[in-house]
Every structure is written in structure tokens, then in C-alpha cells.
N, C-alpha and C positions, 0 to 999 in steps of 0.2 A: 481182667476180672474173670473168675470162673464161677458160673452159675450153679447153685446147689439146690435151690428150693423155690417153689411157687406155692403160695398159700393165700387163704383169706378171700377167695373169689366172691364178690358181691355183684350180682347181675345188673343192678341199678343203683348207682351212687351219685353223689354230687360233690364237686370240689371246685374251689376258686383258685385259679392260677393267674397272677397279674391282673386281678380284678375281672377276669373272664370266667364265667360260670361254665363248667364242663360237666355234662351228664352222660353217664354210661357205665359199663362194667369196670370194676376196680379190683385190683389184686396186688399182692406184695411179691416182689422178686428179691431173693436173698442170694448173695454171692460172697466170695472171699477174694481178697487182694492184699498185696503188700504196698500198693501204690497209694498216693494221696488222692482223696476224692473230696473236692471242695463242696461247701454248702451250695445248694441250688443247682448242682450238676444235674443235667437232664438229657434224655435221649428219647428217640421215637422207636416204637415197634408197631407191629400189627397183630391184633388178636384175631385168630381165625376160629369161627364158630361153625359147627356143622349141625344141621337139623337132626333131631332124634329119629323122626320118621320121614324118610326121603320123599320128596315130591317128584312128579314126572319131569318137570322142568329142572334140569341140573343146576342152572344158574341160581335158582331159589334155594338150593340146599346149603349154600355157604354164605356167611356174612364175614366180611373183612373190615375190622374197625381200627382206625388210626388211634394210637394210644401213646400218651406221653408218660414217661417214667421219670420221677424226680427223687433224688436221694433224700432219705428221711433225716439223716444226720451225717455230716462229713466226717472223714477220718484222716489222720496224718499218715505219712509214709513211714513204714517200719522195715528194718533190714532182715531180722532173723525170726520173724513171726508173721502171722496173717491177721487181717482185720475182717470181721464180718460186716457187710454193708447191706442195707435194705433200701429198696426203691419202692415207692408207692406209685402204681401205674393206673391211670384212669383213661378209659377210651372215650372218644368224642363220638357218641352215637345219637344221631338226631332223628332216626326213623322211629316209627311207632310200633315196629315189630317187637313182640314179646320174646325176650331172649330165654325165657324159661323152657321153651321148646327146643333149645339148642344146647350143645355141649362144647366146651372149649377144646379144640382139637390140636391147635398148633400156635406157635408164636414165630413171627418172621421179623427180620430187621426192617427198619424204616429208613426213609430218606432224611438223614440228620443234617443235611447241608441247608436246603432251602426251607423246607416245611417247618423245621424246629424253630427257626427265627420268627416265623409268623405266630407261633403259639406262646412263646414266653418273652 
């Protein structure tokens, strides 16, 4: 998968995954691939938010949110062309901190072995 675009950031959204309510920031990741992507394919990432106006305590300047990305629609494998694939990603953010004072700064890979099985 080659990632091409990130769009549609909503700082506070709600989504149900396997009857579990997840509340947090939501965005769409768009990529291209020639591989097959099955329905319900999912993976974890971390969304890294930085505060717009830094505080003295550096630990309070960053928020790292565990985020699950689930394919919106699976695609079949193709040989001489590419498929565009979109993943809807929602962060599990349970703190009361208002994210409107933060900007999305980075995305990091998540632990897709153990943690993912607990979420889906």
C-alpha cells in the first residue's frame, strides 16, 4: 500500500466497531495498491497531536491517540492497474482535553499484533 492522502479530520466523532462505542478524532486515509484488500481489514496507528500554544511542561504539549483504521470497501487484486483504497480511522480518546487547541502533527504505526485483537 502506498499512502496518498489524509483528509476529513473531525476532532470529535463517534463510531461503533463490533458493538463497542469509540469516541475520538476521525479521518480518512487514502492509498493505492494492486493487492487484494478484504472487507473489514483493519490496522492500528497513533495520531500525534501537538498543542498550538506550548505549555511549560513538555509532556503536556503532545497527545498520542491509539487509532483503528478499517477499510471502507474491500478491493480485488489486479495485475496491470491500481486500486484506490480508503480507510476510516477513529481514535479512542477518553480524556476530557479539548482537541481544538491541538493540531495533527504526525501519524505513527501501531502494535498490530496484540492490541488490534482486543479492539475488533
